[in-house]
ROBA-69624 format. One line per field, with one value per residue (C-alpha): residue number from 1; residue in one letter; x, y, z. Coordinates in Angstrom, 3 decimals. Example, Ala and Ser with C-alpha at 12.3 -4.5 7.8 and 13.67 -1.06 7.14 Angstrom:
<rs>
num: 1,2
residu: a,s
px: 12.300,13.670
py: -4.500,-1.060
pz: 7.800,7.140
</rs>
This chain:
<rs>
num: 1,2,3,4,5,6,7,8,9,10,11,12,13,14,15,16,17,18,19,20,21,22,23,24,25,26,27,28,29,30,31,32,33,34,35,36,37,38,39,40,41,42,43,44,45,46,47,48,49,50,51,52,53,54,55,56,57,58,59,60,61,62,63,64,65,66,67,68,69,70,71,72,73,74,75,76,77,78,79,80,81,82,83,84,85,86,87,88,89,90,91,92,93,94,95,96,97,98,99,100,101,102,103,104,105,106,107,108,109,110,111,112,113,114,115,116,117,118,119,120,121,122,123,124,125,126,127,128,129,130,131,132,133,134,135,136,137,138,139,140,141,142,143,144
residu: m,p,n,r,f,q,d,e,n,l,l,l,s,n,f,y,q,e,v,w,v,a,c,p,s,c,g,k,k,a,i,a,k,v,n,v,e,t,k,t,a,r,l,l,c,s,h,c,s,y,n,k,e,t,s,t,t,l,k,n,g,i,f,e,m,p,a,n,q,y,f,n,t,e,l,w,l,q,a,p,f,k,n,d,i,f,w,a,y,n,d,k,h,l,e,y,l,e,r,y,i,s,a,t,l,r,e,n,k,d,r,t,h,f,t,l,l,e,k,l,p,k,f,y,h,e,a,k,n,r,d,g,l,l,k,i,i,g,r,l,k,g,l,r
px: -19.825,-20.974,-21.423,-25.223,-27.117,-30.906,-32.344,-34.500,-36.179,-35.048,-35.555,-32.998,-35.483,-35.025,-31.734,-32.864,-33.531,-29.933,-27.141,-23.463,-22.020,-18.957,-19.517,-19.801,-17.878,-14.951,-15.072,-15.250,-18.071,-21.419,-24.928,-27.966,-31.252,-34.891,-37.650,-40.827,-43.091,-41.845,-41.155,-37.612,-34.121,-31.097,-27.402,-25.186,-21.372,-19.997,-16.467,-17.140,-20.704,-22.096,-25.882,-28.453,-32.191,-34.592,-38.164,-38.814,-42.247,-42.484,-38.765,-38.421,-41.823,-40.338,-42.003,-39.233,-35.533,-32.182,-31.415,-28.221,-30.100,-31.829,-28.379,-26.658,-23.791,-21.354,-21.740,-19.155,-19.096,-18.004,-14.999,-14.028,-14.205,-12.928,-15.125,-17.834,-18.424,-19.189,-21.303,-23.497,-25.693,-24.696,-23.265,-26.410,-26.515,-22.777,-23.252,-26.125,-24.068,-21.071,-23.192,-24.556,-21.239,-19.315,-21.911,-21.125,-24.717,-27.401,-31.038,-34.050,-37.777,-40.689,-38.681,-40.689,-38.263,-37.979,-35.570,-32.201,-30.334,-32.316,-31.489,-27.729,-25.382,-24.073,-20.558,-21.951,-23.262,-20.255,-18.122,-14.966,-15.407,-15.998,-12.456,-12.009,-15.365,-14.776,-11.416,-13.278,-15.874,-13.125,-11.568,-14.954,-15.689,-12.474,-13.979,-16.802
py: 14.667,11.125,9.721,9.183,6.580,6.672,3.263,3.467,0.124,-1.308,-4.993,-7.257,-7.582,-3.824,-4.899,-8.019,-6.613,-5.858,-8.062,-7.888,-11.358,-13.072,-13.903,-17.679,-17.323,-14.973,-14.437,-10.640,-8.483,-9.097,-7.899,-10.011,-8.074,-8.998,-7.400,-7.646,-6.670,-9.271,-11.870,-12.447,-12.335,-11.510,-12.003,-9.780,-9.380,-6.254,-7.845,-11.030,-10.353,-13.387,-12.997,-15.335,-14.854,-16.967,-16.854,-15.828,-17.414,-19.709,-20.583,-23.233,-22.070,-18.765,-15.558,-13.155,-13.808,-12.115,-11.866,-13.922,-16.969,-17.406,-18.130,-19.841,-17.354,-16.152,-12.636,-10.133,-8.081,-10.545,-11.148,-13.352,-11.786,-13.912,-17.067,-15.401,-13.817,-10.162,-9.549,-7.054,-7.421,-4.177,-0.672,0.651,-2.260,-1.852,1.875,1.274,-1.263,1.117,3.924,1.608,0.023,3.285,4.980,5.459,6.415,4.112,5.191,3.180,3.726,1.374,-1.713,-4.706,-7.639,-8.049,-5.222,-5.859,-4.553,-6.750,-9.793,-9.138,-11.555,-10.308,-9.491,-6.593,-4.882,-5.115,-2.025,-4.144,-5.207,-1.703,-1.026,-4.457,-4.335,-0.811,-1.964,-4.750,-2.322,-0.050,-2.960,-4.043,-0.424,-0.640,-3.636,-1.505
pz: 80.862,80.197,76.740,76.616,74.665,74.410,73.499,70.373,71.235,67.881,67.197,65.581,62.698,61.998,60.420,58.528,55.033,54.058,55.360,54.521,53.841,52.543,48.828,48.412,45.133,45.870,49.657,49.437,50.733,49.098,50.025,50.617,50.444,50.960,48.913,50.926,48.059,45.603,48.354,47.031,48.454,46.294,46.929,44.846,44.871,43.224,43.098,41.087,39.889,41.767,41.629,43.106,43.831,45.812,47.080,50.685,50.752,53.780,53.759,56.451,57.824,58.931,57.636,58.392,58.854,58.079,54.349,54.699,55.957,52.587,51.134,54.135,53.980,56.614,57.983,56.746,59.991,62.638,64.796,67.747,71.225,74.064,73.875,71.858,68.447,67.985,64.898,63.025,59.976,58.272,58.810,60.511,62.958,63.649,64.273,66.684,68.591,68.654,70.101,72.791,73.719,73.799,76.040,79.736,80.375,78.860,79.076,78.154,78.220,77.728,76.965,75.828,76.559,72.808,71.895,70.259,73.279,75.709,73.631,73.425,75.138,78.539,77.229,75.057,78.196,80.473,80.909,81.261,77.611,76.232,74.961,73.404,71.666,70.364,68.895,67.102,65.829,64.572,62.592,61.214,60.084,58.104,56.151,54.754
</rs>
C-alpha cells in the first residue's frame, strides 16, 4: 500500500514565527520568535543565555518574514544535498517536508501556485532523491 501524503496547502509563511538558528554567540541551537501582537522578534539561546530583541515594524520594508532574518542568523536545520541546500525552519516544517518526501503517493487539491510545496526546488520532488533526503532529515532530527 502506498505511503500517502495529502497536501495541506501550507505556505512557507506558516513556519515563519519560530525559527531554529545557530546562536551567534555560542553556535548551538537557539530560537528566533516573532510576536505579532507586540511587533517584536526575539532571539534566545538556552545554552549561553544570549538574548536579543528587535522591532519587526517595517524592517527593510517587509511586513512579514522568517524570524531568523531579523537577526541575520544561519538556520539550524540545514544540510548540503548535491549542489543544493536542504533546509527547514523548525521541527514542524521538517516534519511536513519529511511526510511529503517520504510519500509514494502525493495528493493535492485546490493549489494556488503559492503553497510551500509548489515553491520547493525540483530536487525535493524527485523520487530519485527520496532516500538521500530522508537520510538528511534523519540527521537533522537528531539535532533537535
